N, C-alpha and C positions, 0 to 999 in steps of 0.2 A: 480597478482592473488594469491588467498589464496592457501597455500600449507600445506598439512597434510597427515599423513598416513591413515586418515579416510575419505579422500576426493579425488575425481578424476573427470576429465571431460571425458565423454564417447563418446560424439558426439558434433557437432558444436552447438547444441541447448539442450544439456543435461548434467547434473552433478549428481553425487551420493555422498551423505554425510552419512556416517555410524553413527548410533546412537545406544544406548543401549536399549534393550527391558526391562531392569530391572529398568530404571530410567525415570522420566518425562523429556520431551524435551520442552524447553520454547522458544517461538518466541516473540520478542518485535517488534511490528509494530510502526514505527514513520513516521509521514507524514507532509508535508508542512513545512519543516524547514525554507525555504526562507532565506538561508544564503547569505548575501550581500558581506561580506568581502571587503568592499570599504570604502572610507573615510567618507561617509555619514551614514554608518550603524554600526559603531563600538559598540555603546552602546547596540543596539538591538542584534547584534551578540553575545556579551558577555552574554546577558540574555538567548539567545537560546542555546548556548553551555553549560551554567550552568544547564539549564533545562534537556538537554539530559544526562549530567553526572549524575544528580540526579536520573533520571528514570532508567538508566542502572545499577547504583549501587543498587537501590531499588529492581529491578526485577531479576538481575543476569541471563540474557538470554543466551541461547546457540546459537542463531542466531538473527540478527537484520535485519528487512526488512524495507526499505525506500520506501514509495509509492508515490513518485513524488514531484516535486517542491522543491527539496533539495537545489538548489541554485537559485539565483534570480538576473540575470544580467540586471537589469532595472535601467538605469542611474539615473532617478529622485529620486529613493529610496536608491540605494546602492552606487551610485557614481562611478560605474564601469560597463562595459559591458563584462568584461573578465571572462566568465564562466569557461574557462580552469583554470585560476588561482584560482577561487572559488572552483572548483572541487578538485584541488590539496590540498588546505587548509582543505577542509572537509575530504578528505581521510586521511590526516596526523592526524587529530583529531580522526577519527573513528578507525584508526589503533592502536591508543594508548590504546584502550580497550583490544586489543588482542582477540577479539571475531569476528568470521566470520560475514560478513554483505553482503546484496544484495540489489538491487534496481530496480525500474522501473522509466521511465521518466514521468514527468508531462507536462503541457502546458507552464510552465514558465522556465524550465531549460535552454531552448534555446530561448531567446527573440529575436525579430527582431533586427538585427545589432549586435548580440553577437559574441564573438570571435570564438566560436566553434559551429558547427552543431551537431546533435545527434550522427552521426557516429564518429566524432572526439572526442566528449565527452565520448562516450562509450569506445573508445580506451584508453582514459586517465584513466577511472575508472578501467579498467582491470589491471592497474599497481598497484592498491592498495594492500598492503601486506596481508590484510585480506578480500579483496573484491571478491565476487563471481559474475561474470558478463560475458556475451557474447552477441555479436550483434545478434546472432541467424541466421536463414536462410536468405540469402540476397534477396531472391525472395519474401519474405513476407513483408507486410506493416509494418511500424514502425521499431524501433530499440530496441532490447532487449526482444524478445519473446523466452523464454526458460523454462526448467523444472529443478527443483532441487528435486531429488528423495531422500527421507529419507529412508535408507535401514538398515536392520539388518546385523549382522556379516556374515550371510549366503548369503547375497546379495538380499534378498527378499524385494521388495518395500513395505514399510509400509504406506507412505504418500507422494504423489507427490505434490509439490508446483509449481503451474503454474504462471509464471511471464509474464505479457502482457503489451505491449505499447498501451495505449488508444489514442495515437496520440495527435494532438494539436488542430488545427482549421480547419474549413471547406474549401471548394474550393473557390477560387476567392479573397482571402485576408487573413488578420491576425485576430486579436481579434474580429473585428466586423463582421466576417463571421460566427461566432458561433462556438461552440465546436465540435470537432470530436468525434469518438467513436472507438471501436474495430471493425476492418473491417472483411468482410466475409472470406477473405483468411486466416486471423488469426484464425477465428472461426473454419474453416475447419481443419486447422492444429491442433488446440487444441483438437477438438472432435476426430480426428483420433488417437491422442496420448492416450486420455482417453479410447477410445474403446479398444485399445491394452492392457491397464492395466486391464480393466474389463474382457477381455478374459483370462488373466492369473490368475486373482483373482476376482471372481464375487462380493465379498464384499468390494472391495477397495473403499476408499473415498479420495477426493482431495480438495485442497484449491486453489483459484485463487486470485492474487494480481494485481491491476491496479490502475490508478490514478483517473479517472473521474467516477462518479457513473453511473450506468445503469438507463434507464428511468423507469424500473420496480421497482426501489427503491421508486421513487415518487408514482407510481401507488399503490404499497403495502401500503405506508403510508396513502394515501387518502382512500383506502379501509378500513384500520383499523379505521380511524376516523369516517367512516360511519357505523361502527359496524360489519364489516366482521370478524367473529371469526376464519376464516382460516388463518389470518395473526397474527402471534405470536409476541407480543412486548417483547424484550429481555432487552434492556437498552438504556439510553441516551435520547437525545432530538433533535429537529430541532429548531435552534436558529438564522438561517439566516433571514434577513428581509423578511417579507411576505412569510415565510416558503419556501424559495428559494432552489431549487435543480439545480446545474450546469450541467444539462444533455444536450445531443446532440439533435439537431433537426432531425438528421438522424435516421431512425427506428432501425437498427441493430438487429441481431437475436441471439446474444450471450446468453442471458438469456434463451430464449425459447429452444435453442439447448442444453443448459446445463441441463435444466429440463428433456428434452427428453432423453439425454444421461445417466443421473442419477448418474454420478461419483462425480462431484463437489457438495460439501455440504456446503462450506463456501466461501464467497467472501468478500474481504477487499479493501476499496478505501480511498481516501482522497478528496482533491480539495475544498470542501466547509468547510472552517476553523471553522465555528461556529456550525456545525452539528456533533453530536456524536451518532446518532441513530443506533440501531441494531435491525433488524426485521428478522423473519423467514417467508418466503413466498414460497409456492409450494415446500417445502422441502429443500430450500436453505437459509442459514443464511447470510444476507447482512449487513455488518458492516462498518460504517464510523469510521476510526481511529481518536482518539483524536489528535489534531494538536499541533504544536510547535510555529508557526508563531508569531513573534514580529514585523515584517517589512512590510509584504505584504498589509494587510488591514489597512486602516486609523483608528487610535485609538485603535487597537487591543491590544496594550501593556497593557491597563487598564482592558481588559477582562481576565477572568481566569477560568470560569467554563468549557470551552472547551479545555483547555490546558493540555496535558499529553501524554500518550502512550496507547497502547492496548496490553495486554498480552494474547497470545494464547498458551495454554499448551496442548500438546499431552501427556496424562498420560501413564504410563507403561501398563495399561490394554487396551489401544487403544482408550479410550474416549477422548473427546476434550472439553476444557473450554475456554471461551472468556471473559475477564474481562477488564473493564476500569481501567486505572492507572492515576488518576488525579495528576497533579503536586502539587496542593494545596489540603487542606483537604475538601474544599467545592466543591461539584459538583451537577449539576441539578439532582433532583430525579424524575422528571416527564417529560413525553413527551408532548410538547406543543400541545394543542388542544384536548388531550385525557384524561389527568389526571390520567393515569394508574401508580401506584407506581412502582418504579424500582425493578425488581425481583433479579437481580444480584448485590450484593453489590460491590462497587468500592474498589480498594486497595488504602488505603491512607497512 
């Protein structure tokens, strides 16, 4: 676990990280690394690690957030099912930056037949020298539901970062049972925490990080294409085949509850490696992080407009900016099906 005079764990599901009110605080979201660390993935792993190094050096973040599918214990691609070994190698790499990092689980971190389940993998990640992670409340669905509070020197909460496990697959099977979602008990827990923050500070705003996109992301995109001016295009594109969104068949209430609660203003996800879209809908900005993957998707090594990171900056004045950080100089400038020019320039 990360140790610093500016950091402490206050509860089983809560951390505090002290930041300066006088400086910008930068968060680098990285998603879908799909590190294999096996005999079949050596070349792809080298490319992925080099990409992360380049992005970290370019952005110089104060915190790194991994939004799922960090490791990929899938034998036909990686040549190993040992996700424990993969996690240890990834931690050793990330610890080398000497920058605190945190993570949520995706649907591939624990494949069927992998060496560790999420509880075991969580215990491993807690051993990272710069890792901020806890399993959270044991009576909640998922593993790794917790909050990192960015606080000032006086202990005032400036920006809560809510980390949520969007779980893996539906009931009755594995991949072919469809994707899962954020469960109702997780939503209840999250909204209770946010309400408590709002009671202390009516103007407080929060961010949520999870792996799989909410169905409202697709709804907002389709509304935008039909000319709904209430949906604001921010950046990026939908490049998955047939404009695919990897959403759950389960309804889920997280987005509607967040709108009603009013504290969460930014949501960040991964999962669909070729999608980089960012939209604001009903007062919440939903953003696909640029992905790293060289291993998971067939032929993705040759794709490049989706690869990179997402830089989230809380400025000293309290405002927040979200920017694409493409690995290469070329990045899609238009959202497919809409043709709207990108408003926010990418960092090249």
